[in-house]
N, C-alpha and C positions, 0 to 999 in steps of 0.2 A: 504493500500500500504506500502511495506517495505521502510525503509529509505536507502539512498545511501551507508551508512556504511556497510550494509549487502549485500556485493557483493559475488558472487560465487568464489571459488578458481580456477575453470577452466571452459572453454567453448569448444564447438565443432563447428567447422566451416565447412560448406558445400559449396564447391567451384563450381561455375556455369559458369566460363568463357568459357570453351570449347563448351558449349551448348548455354546458355542464352547470354553469352558474344559475341559469333560470329554469331548467327543466323540472325542478322539484318545487317550484313556487306554486302555491295553491291558487292564488288569484291570477287570472289571465293577464299577461302583460301585452299591451297593444303593439301591433306590428310596427307602427311608426316610432314607438318608444324604443323598441329593440334596435331599430336602424339608427336612432339617435345615439344609443350607447355604442354601437359599432363605430360610428363616425367619431365619437369622442375618443375611443381607443386608438383609432388610426391617427388622430391628431397628437396623441402622446408619443408616437414613434413606434408603436408595436407593428411588426411586419408579418406576423403569423397569427391569424385569428380564426378560431372555429366559431362560425356564426350561427349554425343551426343544426338540426338533426332531421333527416328524412325517414322518420319512423311513423308507425300508425298512430294517428291522434287518439285512438281508443286506449293506447297504452301510455302515451305521453301527450296529454292534451295541450300542454304549453307549447309544443312544437307543431301544432296544427297549421300554422301559417308559414311553414318552412319555405314553400315555393315563393311566396310573396316577399319574405325577408331576403332571400337570395337574389331575387330580381331587383329589389329596391336598393340593396346595399352594393355599391360599386367600388371595387378595390382599386385604389390609385396605383400607378406604376411603382413596382417594388414591393407591394403589399400582396400577400397571398391569403385569400379566404378559403376555408375548407368547411366540410360538413360531415357529420357522422351518418353512416348508412349501414343498415343491418343485412341487406340482401340486394338482389338484382334490381328489384323495383326501385329501391332507394337510390341505387346508382343511376338508373335512368332519369329519375327526377333531378338529381344533382347535375347531371350532364345537360339536361334540358334547360336548367337554370344558369348554365354557363360556368359552373365551378370546375376547375381543373384539378382539384385535390379533394379526396375523401378520406375518411377514417373508418376502420372496422374495429370491432371490440368483442372481447370475450373474457371470461374469467378463468383463473387458474383453479378455482374451486368449482367442483361439479354442482354443488347445491346452489351456490350463488348464481351460477350461469343459468340453471334451470329456472330460478325465480326471476332473474333479470330478463331473459329472452325466451323462456319456455322451450329451451332446447338443451340437449346435452352438449358437451364441449365438441365431440366429434360431429354432431349434427350442425353445430355452428360453423365449424371448419368447412363442412360440405357446402353450406350456404354461401361461403365465401368464394366458391367456384365461379359464381356469377358476379363477383365484385372485383377481387384483386387482379386476377389475370386480365379480364376484359378492360378494366380501367387502365392498366398499364399498357395494354395493346393499343388503346385509343390515344395514347400519349399523355395520360394523366398520372398523377402521383397518388400513392396510397400510404397512409400512416396506420399503424396498428396500436391497439391498446390491449394490455394484459392486466386485468384487475385482480384485486385481492392477493397480490404477490406477498405482502407482509403478513396477511392474516385475513380470515373470513369470519363474519359474524355468526355463521352456522357451523363451520367445520374447525375453527381455530387456526392454528398455524398450518401453512401450506408448504409441502416439500419444495425446496428451491428447484429441484430437478424438474418438477412439473411446470413451473413457470419458465424455466430455461428451454424446455422442449417446445413450448408454445411460441416463445419469442423467436427461436430459431426457425420454426415452421413458417411464421408470418414473414420473416425476412427472406427465407428461401423462395417463397411464393411471389415475392415482388414488392413487399412493403419497403419503403426507403428507410423507415425508422420505427422502432417500437417503444412505446411509453409504458413504463412499469408503474403500476398504481398501488399506492398504500390507501386503498379505498376507504378503510374505516379509521385510519390514522393511529394505528397501533405500533408503528415502527419505532425502533430505538437505534441509536447510532451504530452499535456493534452488530446488530442484526442487518442494518443496511450495508455495513462492510462485508458481511458474509454473503449476502445476496449478490453484491456487485463483484466480489471476488470470483464467484461462480460464473456470473454473466460475462465479465470481461475476459475470462480465460478462453471464451469461444466467440465473443461478439465484439467488434470494434466499438470504442466508446462513443464515436460520433453517430452510431446507429442506435443508440439508446437515449431515452429521456426519462426523467423522474416526474411522476405525477403524485404529489404529496398532499395529504389532508392533515389538518392541524387540530384534530380532536383532542389530543393530549399535550398540545404545545410543543411537539417535537419536530415539526416540519423543517424549520430552519436548521436545527441540529443535524437532521438527516441530509439536508441539502449540502451542508458543509462537508459531510463525508463524501457525497457524490462529487463535489467540486475537487476535493483532494485526490480523488481517484480518476480524474480526467473527464467526468461527465460535464458537458457544456450545453445541454438542452434541458429545459425545465418547463413544466406546465404550471399555470397559475390562473387565478381569477381575481379580477379587480374587486376590492372590498372583502375578499374572502368568501364570495358567493359560492353556493353549491351544496352538494350532498347527494346521496344516492337513495332513492326510495326503497331499495332492497338491501340497504346496509343500516339497520336500526342503530340510532345513537351517533352516527358519524357526523362530524361537523363539516364545515365548508372546506373549500380548497385553500391552499396556501395563498395568502393575499398578494397580488402582484405588487402593490405599494410596498409591503414589507420586504418582499423579495428584492425589488429594485433598490430600495434604501440600503439594505444589507450589502448587496453587490457593489453599489457605488461607494459605500463606506470602506470597502476593501480594495478600491481602485480597479474594479472589474467593469468593463464597458458593456452596456446593454443597448445603446442607441435610443433610450427612452428618456423623455423629459418628465421628471418626477412631479413637477407642478401640474403639467397637463394630465398626467396620470391621476393625480388627486382630483382634478376636475371630472375625469371620467368616473371616479368613485362616487362623486356627488350625484352624477347622472344615475348611476346604478342604485343609489339609495333612494332617489326620487321614484325610480321605477317600482321598487319593491315596497316602498312605504315604511322603511324602518332603518335604524342605524345598523351599519354593517361592521363586522369585527376587524376589518383592516385597521392597523394601529397608527400608521404614519400620520394620517391627517388629524389625529386627536389633538396634537400640540401645534399644528400648523406646519405645512410643508416647508415654508421658507426657512424656519428656524432649524429644521432637522436636515435639510438637504445640503447644507453648506458647512 
């Protein structure tokens, strides 16, 4: 394991608040409001934003307007929008909306996967036959998610070998990157080290990302372990939005404001304007109608950013 002095000069942040951050909200967020959030995130300098999910509105009502969001939100040059898709129909909708990147998802836990998508892991991989290879063949990009890598609310700790097998499978099939998810926020730094030791023995660091939830306040600690081991891609959500409907008790994602503040404080470039990011957090709070757990804006971004 590398020591903490060997930190990267820059990292890439993959913003998930318009999709992962909003999907669990009970009150429907208006389409134009979602687009307003996306535009605020773009102004902050974020270059990779997951804007929606092309899933059945029966299962995720908050994403019922995916087609409209994708059509209304226009990515400026240098910014890449993506969307989560579970199957071939989802890919078709994403392509019709003009998105050049999609993401696929499955869990390392059989129980969580069944509850989340009503399929076994192997059935889910089979469904990807109509997503990964066709998307790549059409000139698109595909990102993969493996959830519950650190632990499952139903099965407890998941063998690292199970997560490694799935990550390698997604990469071999054409995903350019796999995001490893601490879906319920149970991860600790030494556990993160063990997971990454196994992953990095067989997968290049640039093809992995960390998707950390902050249920127990350990997301930044786990992130530091990832940084020290060469990981330079991280998922986060402005304001700490998020949560999984099939992960009882899980808190939101690592807040993008907290992530950027931490990275900038260590001299690591992100390309993000922290004050504009704080403004995006204000937009997110207005959308959901409550104070969000992102901490940077509590004392005022100007006093903390310099």
